[in-house]
Each structure stands twice: as structure tokens, then as C-alpha cells.
C-alpha positions in Angstrom: -36.5 22.0 -1.6 -40.5 22.4 -1.8 -41.8 22.6 -5.4 -42.6 25.9 -5.5 -39.4 27.2 -3.9 -37.6 25.0 -6.5 -40.1 27.0 -9.6 -39.0 30.6 -7.8 -35.9 29.7 -8.2 -35.9 28.4 -11.5 -37.7 31.6 -13.3 -35.0 34.2 -11.5 -32.1 31.6 -13.1 -33.0 34.2 -15.9 -31.6 36.7 -14.3 -28.5 35.4 -13.1 -25.3 33.8 -15.1 -24.0 30.7 -14.4 -20.7 30.7 -13.4 -18.0 28.3 -14.5 -17.8 25.9 -11.6 -21.3 25.4 -11.5 -21.1 24.9 -15.2 -18.1 22.4 -14.8 -19.6 20.7 -12.4 -22.4 19.9 -14.8 -20.8 19.2 -17.0 -18.5 16.2 -15.1 -21.8 15.4 -14.1 -21.1 16.0 -10.3 -24.5 17.9 -9.6 -27.5 16.4 -7.6 -30.5 15.7 -9.4 -32.3 19.3 -8.5 -28.8 20.9 -9.6 -29.2 19.2 -12.9 -32.8 20.6 -13.0 -31.2 24.4 -12.6 -28.4 24.1 -15.2 -30.7 22.7 -17.5 -33.6 25.2 -17.1 -31.3 28.3 -17.2 -29.6 27.0 -20.6 -32.7 26.9 -22.2 -33.5 30.4 -21.8 -29.9 31.7 -21.6 -27.8 31.4 -25.0 -24.8 32.7 -23.3 -24.3 29.9 -20.7 -25.7 27.4 -23.6 -22.7 28.5 -25.6 -20.1 29.0 -22.5 -21.5 25.1 -22.0 -20.9 24.1 -25.4 -17.8 24.8 -25.3 -16.8 23.2 -21.8 -18.0 19.8 -23.6 -16.0 20.3 -26.8 -12.8 21.2 -24.0 -13.6 18.1 -22.7 -13.9 16.2 -25.3 -10.5 17.2 -26.8 -9.1 16.5 -23.4 -10.1 12.7 -23.8 -9.2 12.4 -27.2 -5.5 14.2 -26.4 -2.0 11.9 -27.2 0.4 12.9 -25.0 3.6 13.9 -27.1 6.8 13.4 -26.9 8.0 17.0 -25.8 5.8 16.8 -23.3 7.2 13.6 -21.8 10.5 15.6 -22.0 9.1 18.2 -20.0 8.0 16.2 -17.0 11.4 14.7 -17.0 13.4 17.9 -17.4 10.8 19.2 -14.5 11.7 16.3 -12.0 15.6 16.6 -12.6 15.4 20.3 -11.5 12.8 19.5 -8.3 15.0 16.3 -7.7 12.6 14.1 -8.3 14.2 12.0 -11.4 15.9 8.8 -9.9 19.8 8.6 -10.7 20.9 7.4 -13.5 22.8 4.0 -13.3 24.3 1.1 -16.1 23.1 -1.6 -14.3 20.0 -3.0 -16.2 16.1 -3.3 -14.1 17.2 -6.7 -13.1 20.8 -5.8 -11.7 18.9 -2.8 -10.0 16.2 -5.1 -8.6 18.7 -7.5 -6.9 21.0 -4.4 -5.7 18.5 -2.4 -3.8 16.3 -3.8 -0.5 12.8 -4.9 -1.0 10.8 -1.2 0.6 13.4 0.8 -1.6 12.7 -1.2 -4.4 8.9 -0.4 -3.5 9.4 3.4 -2.8 10.9 3.5 -6.2 8.4 1.6 -8.5 5.1 3.9 -6.5 7.4 7.6 -7.5 7.6 6.0 -11.0 3.8 5.4 -10.8 2.7 8.7 -9.1 5.0 10.7 -12.3 3.5 8.6 -15.0 -0.7 9.4 -13.6 0.4 12.5 -13.6 1.8 12.6 -17.1 -1.1 11.6 -17.9 -3.5 12.6 -16.5 -2.3 16.9 -16.1 -4.4 18.3 -19.0 -7.9 17.7 -17.7 -10.7 15.7 -16.1 -12.3 12.3 -17.0 -15.0 11.5 -19.2 -18.6 10.7 -17.5 -20.8 8.0 -18.4 -19.5 5.5 -20.9 -21.5 2.5 -22.9 -18.7 0.2 -21.8 -15.7 -0.4 -19.4 -12.4 1.8 -20.8 -9.0 2.0 -20.1 -7.5 5.2 -18.6 -4.2 4.9 -18.0 -1.5 1.7 -17.7 1.9 1.8 -15.8 4.3 -0.8 -15.4 8.2 -0.5 -13.6 11.2 -1.5 -16.0 11.6 -4.7 -15.0 7.9 -6.1 -15.2 7.2 -6.5 -10.8 4.7 -4.2 -10.7 1.7 -3.2 -12.9 -1.1 -0.7 -12.3 -4.0 0.2 -14.6 -7.2 2.7 -14.4 -10.6 1.9 -16.0 -13.6 4.2 -16.3 -16.4 1.9 -15.8 -20.0 3.0 -17.2 -21.5 4.3 -14.1 -18.3 6.7 -14.5 -16.7 5.1 -11.4 -12.7 5.4 -11.8 -11.3 1.8 -11.1 -7.2 1.6 -10.0 -6.3 -1.8 -10.1 -2.5 -2.7 -9.0 -1.0 -6.4 -9.6 2.6 -7.5 -8.7 4.2 -11.2 -9.7 6.7 -10.3 -6.6 5.3 -12.1 -3.9 7.7 -10.4 -1.4 4.9 -7.8 -1.8 1.7 -10.2 -0.2 0.2 -8.6 3.0 1.7 -5.1 1.3 -0.4 -1.4 2.4 -0.7 1.0 0.0 -2.2 4.2 0.8 -4.3 6.0 -2.1 -5.2 9.8 -2.1 -7.0 11.2 -4.8 -8.0 15.1 -4.6 -9.8 14.9 -0.7 -10.4 11.1 -0.8 -8.1 9.1 0.6 -8.3 4.9 0.8 -6.1 2.3 2.0 -5.8 -1.0 0.2 -3.6 -4.4 1.1 -2.3 -6.7 -1.7 -3.8 -10.3 -1.6 -2.5 -13.0 -3.2 -4.8 -14.4 -6.3 -2.7 -17.1 -7.3 0.9 -18.9 -6.2 2.3 -16.3 -8.6 0.3 -12.7 -8.4 -1.1 -10.4 -5.7 -3.2 -7.4 -6.5 -5.8 -5.2 -5.3 -7.9 -2.5 -6.4 -9.6 1.1 -5.1 -13.3 2.8 -6.3 -13.2 6.0 -6.8 -16.9 6.8 -6.8 -17.4 9.8 -9.7 -19.0 11.7 -7.2 -15.2 11.9 -5.3 -13.0 12.1 -8.8 -11.2 15.4 -8.4 -11.3 18.0 -10.9 -7.7 17.9 -11.0 -7.1 14.8 -11.4 -3.0 15.3 -11.3 -3.4 15.1 -7.2 -2.7 12.1 -6.2 -0.4 10.1 -3.8 0.7 6.5 -3.9 2.8 5.5 -0.8 3.1 2.4 1.5 1.6 1.9 5.0 
């Protein structure tokens, strides 16, 4: 875009309010340099859009500090029961269950529980943008301790999802992770005599607004 065209567009912004998606993209740092300049030029001259942006930032800040309550966990569990996603109750402990079911069935159940945990964690809003240091945003572990996963927000606002396991049978296992429109395949590699791991990086530009829109499946 030429400089003259950009200046003309910035002048015209005084007469048109920014819509919610434009303000949300700016707040979530999902606009390029020109888009950022457009929004900042407009809110300097429009107190209505400036106030809308402030409210959006306050909402995101509140969501990032929000703690999931026991009532909300119970609600999700009831929802899973109604949709048939909840596992059948069993008197056996995690170790007995691990021995009873074939490896592939256990892996499918691990991933189902992992996705459910992620959706509970991120079912209330978007992640924060750039931060001063790496922060953990989510953590999960299977009941038998065989598989762990956690997500971190990097300083540049990228999201990294980490997977690790002490179940050496998982070595070489391929997982397909879909988050919004992004899809990525990873392979669990041996990192020691008793651990395999893998990770996937999600650039902040590819992070969906609906972070609960995720699927993780073995390939």
C-alpha cells in the first residue's frame, strides 16, 4: 500500500467505527504493522472505539487470571456423560486398567482425557499476547502417570505444546494435533532410557480465537 493511500485511509477511519473482530484481532496481536497503525490512528480520534478496546482488554485480562471452579468441572463432566464421552466407571485402579487394555486402546483413552482437560482449561477465552517470560498455560497427566502434556506461552507469544511419557512403547508414535485451522503431525522420540517426548510450536498468528477447538489423535 502506498504512503498516500495509507494516509487517506487513516483519515477516513474517523468516520467509520471499528468492528468487534478488528478490535479483537488488534487486542490479540493478530494484525500486521499496517493494520495496527490503522487501529491506533482510529482510537486516538474515536472515544467510542477506544472505550470498546479498553473493555476488551479488561475482559481478556480477567479471563487470563480466571481459575476453573469445581462447579465448572462438574458441569463439563455432566456434559460428557450426556454426550457419551465419559468413560465407564471401574473399580480397578490406574495400574490395573493399564494392564487390562491393549496399548492402542489406552492411548486413545489418554488422548481423549487430554483433549477434555484442554477444553476445560481454554473454554473461557483467548490466551495472552507477548509476555516478559515463558509462562505455563496448561498441564495434564494421565491417572497412571504414563503420559504428560503441558503448554507454554513463549516470550514472543508463540504457544508450545509439550508431550512426554515414561511408557517406552510410545516411542515412534505419531500424533496429529489440530488447533483451529492449524494441523501438525509430531513423533514421540526417545530422549533417555526411560522417556520419550515431542513438542509442537503454534505461532501466535495461527492461534485460534477459540482455543477449545482442538483434536489430538494417533496416526
